[in-house]
SEFIZA-3560 file (N, C-alpha, C; in Angstrom, 3 decimals):
REM SEFIZA-3560
<numar><xx>-14.940</xx><yy>30.914</yy><zz>5.173</zz><atom>N</atom></numar>
<numar><xx>-14.550</xx><yy>31.423</yy><zz>3.831</zz><atom>CA</atom></numar>
<numar><xx>-13.050</xx><yy>30.905</yy><zz>3.820</zz><atom>C</atom></numar>
<numar><xx>-12.445</xx><yy>30.437</yy><zz>2.641</zz><atom>N</atom></numar>
<numar><xx>-11.147</xx><yy>30.056</yy><zz>2.563</zz><atom>CA</atom></numar>
<numar><xx>-10.089</xx><yy>31.259</yy><zz>2.757</zz><atom>C</atom></numar>
<numar><xx>-8.947</xx><yy>30.825</yy><zz>3.236</zz><atom>N</atom></numar>
<numar><xx>-7.994</xx><yy>31.822</yy><zz>3.462</zz><atom>CA</atom></numar>
<numar><xx>-6.400</xx><yy>31.428</yy><zz>2.858</zz><atom>C</atom></numar>
<numar><xx>-5.813</xx><yy>32.364</yy><zz>2.348</zz><atom>N</atom></numar>
<numar><xx>-4.691</xx><yy>32.029</yy><zz>1.725</zz><atom>CA</atom></numar>
<numar><xx>-3.509</xx><yy>32.711</yy><zz>2.215</zz><atom>C</atom></numar>
<numar><xx>-2.159</xx><yy>31.936</yy><zz>2.010</zz><atom>N</atom></numar>
<numar><xx>-0.828</xx><yy>32.621</yy><zz>2.301</zz><atom>CA</atom></numar>
<numar><xx>-0.140</xx><yy>32.462</yy><zz>1.120</zz><atom>C</atom></numar>
<numar><xx>0.563</xx><yy>33.633</yy><zz>0.667</zz><atom>N</atom></numar>
<numar><xx>1.357</xx><yy>33.775</yy><zz>-0.472</zz><atom>CA</atom></numar>
<numar><xx>2.685</xx><yy>34.181</yy><zz>-0.090</zz><atom>C</atom></numar>
<numar><xx>3.606</xx><yy>33.134</yy><zz>-0.120</zz><atom>N</atom></numar>
<numar><xx>4.987</xx><yy>33.459</yy><zz>0.033</zz><atom>CA</atom></numar>
<numar><xx>5.819</xx><yy>33.643</yy><zz>-1.209</zz><atom>C</atom></numar>
<numar><xx>6.546</xx><yy>34.836</yy><zz>-1.191</zz><atom>N</atom></numar>
<numar><xx>7.173</xx><yy>35.114</yy><zz>-2.571</zz><atom>CA</atom></numar>
<numar><xx>8.729</xx><yy>35.203</yy><zz>-1.776</zz><atom>C</atom></numar>
<numar><xx>9.253</xx><yy>34.121</yy><zz>-2.302</zz><atom>N</atom></numar>
<numar><xx>10.717</xx><yy>33.760</yy><zz>-1.834</zz><atom>CA</atom></numar>
<numar><xx>11.806</xx><yy>33.900</yy><zz>-2.869</zz><atom>C</atom></numar>
<numar><xx>12.861</xx><yy>34.600</yy><zz>-2.333</zz><atom>N</atom></numar>
<numar><xx>14.122</xx><yy>34.914</yy><zz>-3.221</zz><atom>CA</atom></numar>
<numar><xx>15.094</xx><yy>34.218</yy><zz>-2.262</zz><atom>C</atom></numar>
<numar><xx>15.970</xx><yy>33.352</yy><zz>-3.173</zz><atom>N</atom></numar>
<numar><xx>17.075</xx><yy>32.548</yy><zz>-2.473</zz><atom>CA</atom></numar>
<numar><xx>18.518</xx><yy>33.117</yy><zz>-2.689</zz><atom>C</atom></numar>
<numar><xx>19.473</xx><yy>32.829</yy><zz>-2.092</zz><atom>N</atom></numar>
<numar><xx>20.575</xx><yy>33.408</yy><zz>-2.156</zz><atom>CA</atom></numar>
<numar><xx>21.645</xx><yy>32.787</yy><zz>-3.384</zz><atom>C</atom></numar>
<numar><xx>21.090</xx><yy>31.511</yy><zz>-3.787</zz><atom>N</atom></numar>
<numar><xx>21.649</xx><yy>30.855</yy><zz>-4.989</zz><atom>CA</atom></numar>
<numar><xx>20.765</xx><yy>30.184</yy><zz>-5.650</zz><atom>C</atom></numar>
<numar><xx>21.060</xx><yy>29.611</yy><zz>-6.997</zz><atom>N</atom></numar>
<numar><xx>20.313</xx><yy>28.729</yy><zz>-7.618</zz><atom>CA</atom></numar>
<numar><xx>20.265</xx><yy>27.394</yy><zz>-7.018</zz><atom>C</atom></numar>
<numar><xx>21.331</xx><yy>27.131</yy><zz>-6.584</zz><atom>N</atom></numar>
<numar><xx>21.561</xx><yy>25.670</yy><zz>-5.829</zz><atom>CA</atom></numar>
<numar><xx>20.650</xx><yy>25.674</yy><zz>-4.469</zz><atom>C</atom></numar>
<numar><xx>20.576</xx><yy>26.702</yy><zz>-3.734</zz><atom>N</atom></numar>
<numar><xx>19.654</xx><yy>26.752</yy><zz>-2.594</zz><atom>CA</atom></numar>
<numar><xx>18.248</xx><yy>26.779</yy><zz>-2.980</zz><atom>C</atom></numar>
<numar><xx>17.796</xx><yy>27.570</yy><zz>-4.064</zz><atom>N</atom></numar>
<numar><xx>16.476</xx><yy>27.219</yy><zz>-4.861</zz><atom>CA</atom></numar>
<numar><xx>16.007</xx><yy>25.997</yy><zz>-5.000</zz><atom>C</atom></numar>
<numar><xx>17.012</xx><yy>25.340</yy><zz>-5.842</zz><atom>N</atom></numar>
<numar><xx>16.529</xx><yy>23.758</yy><zz>-6.259</zz><atom>CA</atom></numar>
<numar><xx>16.404</xx><yy>22.963</yy><zz>-5.060</zz><atom>C</atom></numar>
<numar><xx>17.252</xx><yy>23.053</yy><zz>-4.139</zz><atom>N</atom></numar>
<numar><xx>17.186</xx><yy>22.270</yy><zz>-2.961</zz><atom>CA</atom></numar>
<numar><xx>15.945</xx><yy>22.268</yy><zz>-2.088</zz><atom>C</atom></numar>
<numar><xx>15.612</xx><yy>23.677</yy><zz>-1.821</zz><atom>N</atom></numar>
<numar><xx>14.434</xx><yy>24.015</yy><zz>-1.251</zz><atom>CA</atom></numar>
<numar><xx>13.046</xx><yy>23.700</yy><zz>-1.930</zz><atom>C</atom></numar>
<numar><xx>13.045</xx><yy>23.950</yy><zz>-3.135</zz><atom>N</atom></numar>
<numar><xx>11.797</xx><yy>23.699</yy><zz>-3.982</zz><atom>CA</atom></numar>
<numar><xx>11.719</xx><yy>22.113</yy><zz>-4.068</zz><atom>C</atom></numar>
<numar><xx>12.808</xx><yy>21.334</yy><zz>-4.257</zz><atom>N</atom></numar>
<numar><xx>12.594</xx><yy>20.023</yy><zz>-4.325</zz><atom>CA</atom></numar>
<numar><xx>12.251</xx><yy>19.540</yy><zz>-2.877</zz><atom>C</atom></numar>
<numar><xx>12.681</xx><yy>19.812</yy><zz>-1.836</zz><atom>N</atom></numar>
<numar><xx>12.437</xx><yy>19.501</yy><zz>-0.431</zz><atom>CA</atom></numar>
<numar><xx>10.976</xx><yy>19.738</yy><zz>-0.248</zz><atom>C</atom></numar>
<numar><xx>10.511</xx><yy>20.952</yy><zz>-0.448</zz><atom>N</atom></numar>
<numar><xx>9.171</xx><yy>21.408</yy><zz>-0.209</zz><atom>CA</atom></numar>
<numar><xx>8.268</xx><yy>20.337</yy><zz>-0.996</zz><atom>C</atom></numar>
<numar><xx>8.440</xx><yy>20.415</yy><zz>-2.146</zz><atom>N</atom></numar>
<numar><xx>7.649</xx><yy>19.370</yy><zz>-3.235</zz><atom>CA</atom></numar>
<numar><xx>7.323</xx><yy>18.054</yy><zz>-2.342</zz><atom>C</atom></numar>
<numar><xx>8.481</xx><yy>17.361</yy><zz>-1.928</zz><atom>N</atom></numar>
<numar><xx>8.149</xx><yy>16.089</yy><zz>-1.190</zz><atom>CA</atom></numar>
<numar><xx>7.560</xx><yy>16.205</yy><zz>0.080</zz><atom>C</atom></numar>
<numar><xx>7.436</xx><yy>17.120</yy><zz>0.836</zz><atom>N</atom></numar>
<numar><xx>7.054</xx><yy>17.169</yy><zz>2.239</zz><atom>CA</atom></numar>
<numar><xx>5.920</xx><yy>18.235</yy><zz>2.485</zz><atom>C</atom></numar>
<numar><xx>5.544</xx><yy>18.998</yy><zz>1.569</zz><atom>N</atom></numar>
<numar><xx>4.491</xx><yy>19.994</yy><zz>1.934</zz><atom>CA</atom></numar>
<numar><xx>3.196</xx><yy>19.392</yy><zz>2.407</zz><atom>C</atom></numar>
<numar><xx>2.641</xx><yy>18.541</yy><zz>1.615</zz><atom>N</atom></numar>
<numar><xx>1.451</xx><yy>17.967</yy><zz>2.026</zz><atom>CA</atom></numar>
<numar><xx>1.406</xx><yy>17.230</yy><zz>3.595</zz><atom>C</atom></numar>
<numar><xx>2.561</xx><yy>16.752</yy><zz>3.818</zz><atom>N</atom></numar>
<numar><xx>2.734</xx><yy>16.238</yy><zz>5.317</zz><atom>CA</atom></numar>
<numar><xx>2.688</xx><yy>17.298</yy><zz>6.252</zz><atom>C</atom></numar>
<numar><xx>3.609</xx><yy>18.333</yy><zz>5.889</zz><atom>N</atom></numar>
<numar><xx>3.830</xx><yy>19.408</yy><zz>6.882</zz><atom>CA</atom></numar>
<numar><xx>2.670</xx><yy>20.423</yy><zz>6.881</zz><atom>C</atom></numar>
<numar><xx>1.762</xx><yy>20.524</yy><zz>5.958</zz><atom>N</atom></numar>
<numar><xx>0.636</xx><yy>21.363</yy><zz>5.943</zz><atom>CA</atom></numar>
<numar><xx>-0.784</xx><yy>20.607</yy><zz>5.862</zz><atom>C</atom></numar>
<numar><xx>-1.098</xx><yy>19.600</yy><zz>6.617</zz><atom>N</atom></numar>
<numar><xx>-2.200</xx><yy>18.711</yy><zz>6.118</zz><atom>CA</atom></numar>
<numar><xx>-3.505</xx><yy>19.415</yy><zz>6.036</zz><atom>C</atom></numar>
<numar><xx>-3.648</xx><yy>20.556</yy><zz>6.759</zz><atom>N</atom></numar>
<numar><xx>-4.963</xx><yy>21.447</yy><zz>6.574</zz><atom>CA</atom></numar>
<numar><xx>-5.046</xx><yy>22.155</yy><zz>5.204</zz><atom>C</atom></numar>
<numar><xx>-4.034</xx><yy>22.243</yy><zz>4.557</zz><atom>N</atom></numar>
<numar><xx>-3.994</xx><yy>23.180</yy><zz>3.312</zz><atom>CA</atom></numar>
<numar><xx>-4.781</xx><yy>22.386</yy><zz>2.317</zz><atom>C</atom></numar>
<numar><xx>-5.731</xx><yy>23.070</yy><zz>1.498</zz><atom>N</atom></numar>
<numar><xx>-6.690</xx><yy>22.457</yy><zz>0.685</zz><atom>CA</atom></numar>
<numar><xx>-5.969</xx><yy>22.338</yy><zz>-0.819</zz><atom>C</atom></numar>
<numar><xx>-5.008</xx><yy>23.501</yy><zz>-0.868</zz><atom>N</atom></numar>
<numar><xx>-4.295</xx><yy>23.562</yy><zz>-2.214</zz><atom>CA</atom></numar>
<numar><xx>-2.961</xx><yy>24.164</yy><zz>-1.783</zz><atom>C</atom></numar>
<numar><xx>-1.929</xx><yy>23.654</yy><zz>-2.467</zz><atom>N</atom></numar>
<numar><xx>-0.667</xx><yy>24.055</yy><zz>-2.415</zz><atom>CA</atom></numar>
<numar><xx>-0.296</xx><yy>24.202</yy><zz>-3.805</zz><atom>C</atom></numar>
<numar><xx>0.435</xx><yy>25.445</yy><zz>-4.130</zz><atom>N</atom></numar>
<numar><xx>1.011</xx><yy>25.669</yy><zz>-5.389</zz><atom>CA</atom></numar>
<numar><xx>2.251</xx><yy>26.274</yy><zz>-5.376</zz><atom>C</atom></numar>
<numar><xx>3.212</xx><yy>25.690</yy><zz>-5.984</zz><atom>N</atom></numar>
<numar><xx>4.532</xx><yy>26.352</yy><zz>-5.933</zz><atom>CA</atom></numar>
<numar><xx>5.097</xx><yy>26.566</yy><zz>-7.254</zz><atom>C</atom></numar>
<numar><xx>5.265</xx><yy>27.855</yy><zz>-7.700</zz><atom>N</atom></numar>
<numar><xx>5.798</xx><yy>28.228</yy><zz>-9.165</zz><atom>CA</atom></numar>
<numar><xx>7.066</xx><yy>28.647</yy><zz>-8.944</zz><atom>C</atom></numar>
<numar><xx>8.150</xx><yy>28.142</yy><zz>-9.664</zz><atom>N</atom></numar>
<numar><xx>9.446</xx><yy>28.736</yy><zz>-9.810</zz><atom>CA</atom></numar>
<numar><xx>9.326</xx><yy>29.868</yy><zz>-10.705</zz><atom>C</atom></numar>
<numar><xx>9.450</xx><yy>31.063</yy><zz>-10.299</zz><atom>N</atom></numar>
<numar><xx>9.417</xx><yy>32.213</yy><zz>-11.050</zz><atom>CA</atom></numar>
<numar><xx>10.818</xx><yy>32.794</yy><zz>-11.502</zz><atom>C</atom></numar>
<numar><xx>11.788</xx><yy>31.988</yy><zz>-11.289</zz><atom>N</atom></numar>
<numar><xx>13.116</xx><yy>32.331</yy><zz>-11.623</zz><atom>CA</atom></numar>
<numar><xx>14.062</xx><yy>31.452</yy><zz>-11.221</zz><atom>C</atom></numar>
<numar><xx>15.477</xx><yy>31.481</yy><zz>-11.693</zz><atom>N</atom></numar>
<numar><xx>16.378</xx><yy>30.515</yy><zz>-10.983</zz><atom>CA</atom></numar>
<numar><xx>16.500</xx><yy>30.508</yy><zz>-9.615</zz><atom>C</atom></numar>
<numar><xx>16.368</xx><yy>31.713</yy><zz>-8.885</zz><atom>N</atom></numar>
<numar><xx>16.434</xx><yy>31.959</yy><zz>-7.620</zz><atom>CA</atom></numar>
<numar><xx>15.374</xx><yy>32.332</yy><zz>-6.740</zz><atom>C</atom></numar>
<numar><xx>14.063</xx><yy>32.137</yy><zz>-7.308</zz><atom>N</atom></numar>
<numar><xx>12.803</xx><yy>32.389</yy><zz>-6.738</zz><atom>CA</atom></numar>
<numar><xx>11.641</xx><yy>31.664</yy><zz>-6.988</zz><atom>C</atom></numar>
<numar><xx>10.824</xx><yy>31.571</yy><zz>-6.038</zz><atom>N</atom></numar>
<numar><xx>9.521</xx><yy>30.732</yy><zz>-6.042</zz><atom>CA</atom></numar>
<numar><xx>8.393</xx><yy>31.538</yy><zz>-5.377</zz><atom>C</atom></numar>
<numar><xx>7.292</xx><yy>31.337</yy><zz>-5.965</zz><atom>N</atom></numar>
<numar><xx>5.985</xx><yy>31.819</yy><zz>-5.176</zz><atom>CA</atom></numar>
<numar><xx>5.148</xx><yy>30.580</yy><zz>-4.886</zz><atom>C</atom></numar>
<numar><xx>4.780</xx><yy>30.709</yy><zz>-3.517</zz><atom>N</atom></numar>
<numar><xx>4.058</xx><yy>29.478</yy><zz>-3.157</zz><atom>CA</atom></numar>
<numar><xx>2.738</xx><yy>30.016</yy><zz>-2.512</zz><atom>C</atom></numar>
<numar><xx>1.507</xx><yy>29.457</yy><zz>-3.011</zz><atom>N</atom></numar>
<numar><xx>0.275</xx><yy>29.803</yy><zz>-2.456</zz><atom>CA</atom></numar>
<numar><xx>-0.171</xx><yy>28.563</yy><zz>-1.810</zz><atom>C</atom></numar>
<numar><xx>-0.870</xx><yy>28.828</yy><zz>-0.761</zz><atom>N</atom></numar>
<numar><xx>-1.487</xx><yy>27.768</yy><zz>0.110</zz><atom>CA</atom></numar>
<numar><xx>-2.851</xx><yy>28.261</yy><zz>0.454</zz><atom>C</atom></numar>
<numar><xx>-3.850</xx><yy>27.386</yy><zz>0.296</zz><atom>N</atom></numar>
<numar><xx>-5.007</xx><yy>27.790</yy><zz>0.599</zz><atom>CA</atom></numar>
<numar><xx>-5.671</xx><yy>26.909</yy><zz>1.837</zz><atom>C</atom></numar>
<numar><xx>-6.260</xx><yy>27.479</yy><zz>2.702</zz><atom>N</atom></numar>
<numar><xx>-6.929</xx><yy>26.654</yy><zz>3.938</zz><atom>CA</atom></numar>
<numar><xx>-8.437</xx><yy>27.082</yy><zz>4.145</zz><atom>C</atom></numar>
<numar><xx>-9.034</xx><yy>26.140</yy><zz>4.524</zz><atom>N</atom></numar>
<numar><xx>-10.512</xx><yy>26.146</yy><zz>4.636</zz><atom>CA</atom></numar>
<numar><xx>-11.014</xx><yy>27.348</yy><zz>5.276</zz><atom>C</atom></numar>
<numar><xx>-10.185</xx><yy>27.838</yy><zz>6.293</zz><atom>N</atom></numar>
<numar><xx>-10.594</xx><yy>29.192</yy><zz>7.009</zz><atom>CA</atom></numar>
<numar><xx>-9.524</xx><yy>29.773</yy><zz>7.829</zz><atom>C</atom></numar>
<numar><xx>-9.618</xx><yy>30.795</yy><zz>8.412</zz><atom>N</atom></numar>
<numar><xx>-8.507</xx><yy>31.595</yy><zz>8.917</zz><atom>CA</atom></numar>
<numar><xx>-7.932</xx><yy>30.803</yy><zz>10.139</zz><atom>C</atom></numar>
<numar><xx>-8.795</xx><yy>30.021</yy><zz>10.761</zz><atom>N</atom></numar>
<numar><xx>-8.314</xx><yy>29.174</yy><zz>11.957</zz><atom>CA</atom></numar>
<numar><xx>-7.251</xx><yy>28.392</yy><zz>11.470</zz><atom>C</atom></numar>
<numar><xx>-7.560</xx><yy>27.426</yy><zz>10.333</zz><atom>N</atom></numar>
<numar><xx>-6.693</xx><yy>26.483</yy><zz>9.940</zz><atom>CA</atom></numar>
<numar><xx>-5.476</xx><yy>27.223</yy><zz>9.556</zz><atom>C</atom></numar>
<numar><xx>-5.595</xx><yy>28.357</yy><zz>8.704</zz><atom>N</atom></numar>
<numar><xx>-4.380</xx><yy>29.104</yy><zz>8.332</zz><atom>CA</atom></numar>
<numar><xx>-3.431</xx><yy>29.329</yy><zz>9.583</zz><atom>C</atom></numar>
<numar><xx>-4.002</xx><yy>29.935</yy><zz>10.612</zz><atom>N</atom></numar>
<numar><xx>-3.238</xx><yy>30.195</yy><zz>11.909</zz><atom>CA</atom></numar>
<numar><xx>-2.649</xx><yy>29.120</yy><zz>12.377</zz><atom>C</atom></numar>
<numar><xx>-3.252</xx><yy>28.032</yy><zz>12.367</zz><atom>N</atom></numar>
<numar><xx>-2.485</xx><yy>26.775</yy><zz>12.948</zz><atom>CA</atom></numar>
<numar><xx>-1.459</xx><yy>26.318</yy><zz>12.161</zz><atom>C</atom></numar>
<numar><xx>-1.219</xx><yy>26.548</yy><zz>10.724</zz><atom>N</atom></numar>
<numar><xx>-0.223</xx><yy>26.302</yy><zz>10.121</zz><atom>CA</atom></numar>
<numar><xx>1.029</xx><yy>27.042</yy><zz>10.265</zz><atom>C</atom></numar>
<numar><xx>0.860</xx><yy>28.117</yy><zz>10.963</zz><atom>N</atom></numar>
<numar><xx>1.923</xx><yy>29.196</yy><zz>11.371</zz><atom>CA</atom></numar>
<numar><xx>3.133</xx><yy>28.469</yy><zz>11.938</zz><atom>C</atom></numar>
<numar><xx>2.781</xx><yy>27.581</yy><zz>12.841</zz><atom>N</atom></numar>
<numar><xx>3.893</xx><yy>26.541</yy><zz>13.433</zz><atom>CA</atom></numar>
<numar><xx>4.836</xx><yy>25.832</yy><zz>12.551</zz><atom>C</atom></numar>
<numar><xx>4.107</xx><yy>25.069</yy><zz>11.577</zz><atom>N</atom></numar>
<numar><xx>4.812</xx><yy>24.355</yy><zz>10.515</zz><atom>CA</atom></numar>
<numar><xx>5.632</xx><yy>25.300</yy><zz>9.703</zz><atom>C</atom></numar>
<numar><xx>5.083</xx><yy>26.509</yy><zz>9.364</zz><atom>N</atom></numar>
<numar><xx>5.726</xx><yy>27.199</yy><zz>8.533</zz><atom>CA</atom></numar>
<numar><xx>6.963</xx><yy>27.825</yy><zz>9.155</zz><atom>C</atom></numar>
<numar><xx>6.926</xx><yy>28.260</yy><zz>10.691</zz><atom>N</atom></numar>
<numar><xx>8.104</xx><yy>28.730</yy><zz>11.212</zz><atom>CA</atom></numar>
<numar><xx>9.047</xx><yy>27.488</yy><zz>11.308</zz><atom>C</atom></numar>
<numar><xx>8.776</xx><yy>26.299</yy><zz>11.626</zz><atom>N</atom></numar>
<numar><xx>9.555</xx><yy>25.233</yy><zz>11.702</zz><atom>CA</atom></numar>
<numar><xx>10.374</xx><yy>25.019</yy><zz>10.185</zz><atom>C</atom></numar>
<numar><xx>9.619</xx><yy>25.191</yy><zz>9.265</zz><atom>N</atom></numar>
<numar><xx>10.357</xx><yy>24.857</yy><zz>7.769</zz><atom>CA</atom></numar>
<numar><xx>11.295</xx><yy>26.050</yy><zz>7.566</zz><atom>C</atom></numar>
<numar><xx>11.206</xx><yy>27.169</yy><zz>8.074</zz><atom>N</atom></numar>
<numar><xx>12.061</xx><yy>28.252</yy><zz>7.788</zz><atom>CA</atom></numar>
<numar><xx>13.234</xx><yy>28.111</yy><zz>8.800</zz><atom>C</atom></numar>
<numar><xx>12.937</xx><yy>27.910</yy><zz>9.982</zz><atom>N</atom></numar>
<numar><xx>14.101</xx><yy>27.835</yy><zz>11.078</zz><atom>CA</atom></numar>
<numar><xx>15.307</xx><yy>26.943</yy><zz>10.590</zz><atom>C</atom></numar>
<numar><xx>16.478</xx><yy>27.329</yy><zz>10.650</zz><atom>N</atom></numar>
<numar><xx>17.695</xx><yy>26.580</yy><zz>10.509</zz><atom>CA</atom></numar>
<numar><xx>18.093</xx><yy>26.607</yy><zz>8.870</zz><atom>C</atom></numar>
<numar><xx>17.273</xx><yy>27.387</yy><zz>8.252</zz><atom>N</atom></numar>
<numar><xx>17.640</xx><yy>27.543</yy><zz>6.799</zz><atom>CA</atom></numar>
<numar><xx>17.798</xx><yy>29.037</yy><zz>6.262</zz><atom>C</atom></numar>
<numar><xx>18.084</xx><yy>29.939</yy><zz>7.424</zz><atom>N</atom></numar>
<numar><xx>17.920</xx><yy>31.155</yy><zz>7.172</zz><atom>CA</atom></numar>
<numar><xx>18.915</xx><yy>31.682</yy><zz>6.132</zz><atom>C</atom></numar>
<numar><xx>20.225</xx><yy>31.254</yy><zz>6.159</zz><atom>N</atom></numar>
<numar><xx>21.269</xx><yy>31.376</yy><zz>5.100</zz><atom>CA</atom></numar>
<numar><xx>21.006</xx><yy>31.095</yy><zz>3.833</zz><atom>C</atom></numar>
<numar><xx>19.876</xx><yy>30.387</yy><zz>3.625</zz><atom>N</atom></numar>
<numar><xx>19.343</xx><yy>30.021</yy><zz>2.099</zz><atom>CA</atom></numar>
<numar><xx>18.512</xx><yy>31.285</yy><zz>1.587</zz><atom>C</atom></numar>
<numar><xx>17.957</xx><yy>32.041</yy><zz>2.462</zz><atom>N</atom></numar>
<numar><xx>16.747</xx><yy>32.943</yy><zz>1.840</zz><atom>CA</atom></numar>
<numar><xx>17.444</xx><yy>34.354</yy><zz>1.789</zz><atom>C</atom></numar>
<numar><xx>17.365</xx><yy>35.071</yy><zz>0.647</zz><atom>N</atom></numar>
<numar><xx>17.605</xx><yy>36.504</yy><zz>0.517</zz><atom>CA</atom></numar>
<numar><xx>16.533</xx><yy>37.280</yy><zz>1.102</zz><atom>C</atom></numar>
<numar><xx>15.249</xx><yy>36.936</yy><zz>0.633</zz><atom>N</atom></numar>
<numar><xx>14.178</xx><yy>37.569</yy><zz>0.937</zz><atom>CA</atom></numar>
<numar><xx>12.751</xx><yy>36.692</yy><zz>0.980</zz><atom>C</atom></numar>
<numar><xx>11.847</xx><yy>36.827</yy><zz>2.057</zz><atom>N</atom></numar>
<numar><xx>10.772</xx><yy>36.156</yy><zz>1.917</zz><atom>CA</atom></numar>
<numar><xx>9.596</xx><yy>37.164</yy><zz>2.448</zz><atom>C</atom></numar>
<numar><xx>8.828</xx><yy>37.395</yy><zz>1.426</zz><atom>N</atom></numar>
<numar><xx>7.607</xx><yy>38.208</yy><zz>1.639</zz><atom>CA</atom></numar>
<numar><xx>6.339</xx><yy>37.373</yy><zz>1.630</zz><atom>C</atom></numar>
<numar><xx>5.506</xx><yy>37.913</yy><zz>2.726</zz><atom>N</atom></numar>
<numar><xx>4.387</xx><yy>37.029</yy><zz>2.885</zz><atom>CA</atom></numar>
<numar><xx>3.148</xx><yy>37.812</yy><zz>2.717</zz><atom>C</atom></numar>
<numar><xx>2.221</xx><yy>37.594</yy><zz>1.919</zz><atom>N</atom></numar>
<numar><xx>0.873</xx><yy>38.041</yy><zz>1.936</zz><atom>CA</atom></numar>
<numar><xx>-0.275</xx><yy>37.230</yy><zz>2.349</zz><atom>C</atom></numar>
<numar><xx>-1.316</xx><yy>37.537</yy><zz>2.884</zz><atom>N</atom></numar>
<numar><xx>-2.311</xx><yy>36.692</yy><zz>3.272</zz><atom>CA</atom></numar>
<numar><xx>-3.796</xx><yy>37.493</yy><zz>2.997</zz><atom>C</atom></numar>
<numar><xx>-4.732</xx><yy>36.583</yy><zz>2.800</zz><atom>N</atom></numar>
<numar><xx>-6.152</xx><yy>37.230</yy><zz>2.767</zz><atom>CA</atom></numar>
<numar><xx>-7.336</xx><yy>36.208</yy><zz>2.372</zz><atom>C</atom></numar>
<numar><xx>-8.375</xx><yy>36.586</yy><zz>2.486</zz><atom>N</atom></numar>
<numar><xx>-9.404</xx><yy>35.643</yy><zz>2.055</zz><atom>CA</atom></numar>
<numar><xx>-9.372</xx><yy>35.446</yy><zz>0.506</zz><atom>C</atom></numar>
<numar><xx>-9.798</xx><yy>34.329</yy><zz>0.162</zz><atom>N</atom></numar>
<numar><xx>-9.747</xx><yy>33.948</yy><zz>-1.141</zz><atom>CA</atom></numar>
<numar><xx>-11.145</xx><yy>34.383</yy><zz>-1.951</zz><atom>C</atom></numar>
<numar><xx>-10.814</xx><yy>35.249</yy><zz>-2.887</zz><atom>N</atom></numar>
<numar><xx>-12.035</xx><yy>35.764</yy><zz>-3.630</zz><atom>CA</atom></numar>
<numar><xx>-12.370</xx><yy>34.676</yy><zz>-4.890</zz><atom>C</atom></numar>
<numar><xx>-11.392</xx><yy>33.759</yy><zz>-5.313</zz><atom>N</atom></numar>
<numar><xx>-11.799</xx><yy>32.935</yy><zz>-6.329</zz><atom>CA</atom></numar>
<numar><xx>-10.768</xx><yy>31.761</yy><zz>-6.378</zz><atom>C</atom></numar>
<numar><xx>-11.217</xx><yy>30.520</yy><zz>-6.476</zz><atom>N</atom></numar>
<numar><xx>-10.391</xx><yy>29.492</yy><zz>-6.449</zz><atom>CA</atom></numar>
<numar><xx>-11.267</xx><yy>28.469</yy><zz>-7.590</zz><atom>C</atom></numar>
<numar><xx>-10.634</xx><yy>28.672</yy><zz>-8.653</zz><atom>N</atom></numar>
<numar><xx>-11.245</xx><yy>27.884</yy><zz>-9.870</zz><atom>CA</atom></numar>
<numar><xx>-10.340</xx><yy>26.624</yy><zz>-10.428</zz><atom>C</atom></numar>
<numar><xx>-10.933</xx><yy>25.564</yy><zz>-10.306</zz><atom>N</atom></numar>
<numar><xx>-9.999</xx><yy>24.380</yy><zz>-10.671</zz><atom>CA</atom></numar>
<numar><xx>-11.023</xx><yy>23.662</yy><zz>-11.770</zz><atom>C</atom></numar>
<numar><xx>-10.187</xx><yy>23.610</yy><zz>-13.029</zz><atom>N</atom></numar>
<numar><xx>-10.961</xx><yy>22.814</yy><zz>-14.147</zz><atom>CA</atom></numar>
<numar><xx>-11.240</xx><yy>21.528</yy><zz>-13.805</zz><atom>C</atom></numar>
<numar><xx>-12.446</xx><yy>21.012</yy><zz>-13.833</zz><atom>N</atom></numar>
<numar><xx>-12.559</xx><yy>19.512</yy><zz>-13.737</zz><atom>CA</atom></numar>
<numar><xx>-12.024</xx><yy>18.743</yy><zz>-14.967</zz><atom>C</atom></numar>
<numar><xx>-11.576</xx><yy>17.507</yy><zz>-14.569</zz><atom>N</atom></numar>
<numar><xx>-11.215</xx><yy>16.631</yy><zz>-15.671</zz><atom>CA</atom></numar>
<numar><xx>-12.104</xx><yy>16.048</yy><zz>-16.513</zz><atom>C</atom></numar>
//
């Protein structure tokens, strides 16, 4: 069963938010190669919600190393990072 991580991130400034969101958009697929879906939603000038879905809990657990590496060294940019996780109950993607 698919497993997801939801990151709710508040930044210390709008500039930090813009920089981190841009950097994540350009490197997320390479940093998290096992993720089936990655969605980043800017929810305000200084906040973002990121949802990543993995094929199973094992793949989710393996991604923890990359997640820790992404956060390390940028602590001053984050006001708060809340993380939720769980089994995916629905993943609907409208076909083209």
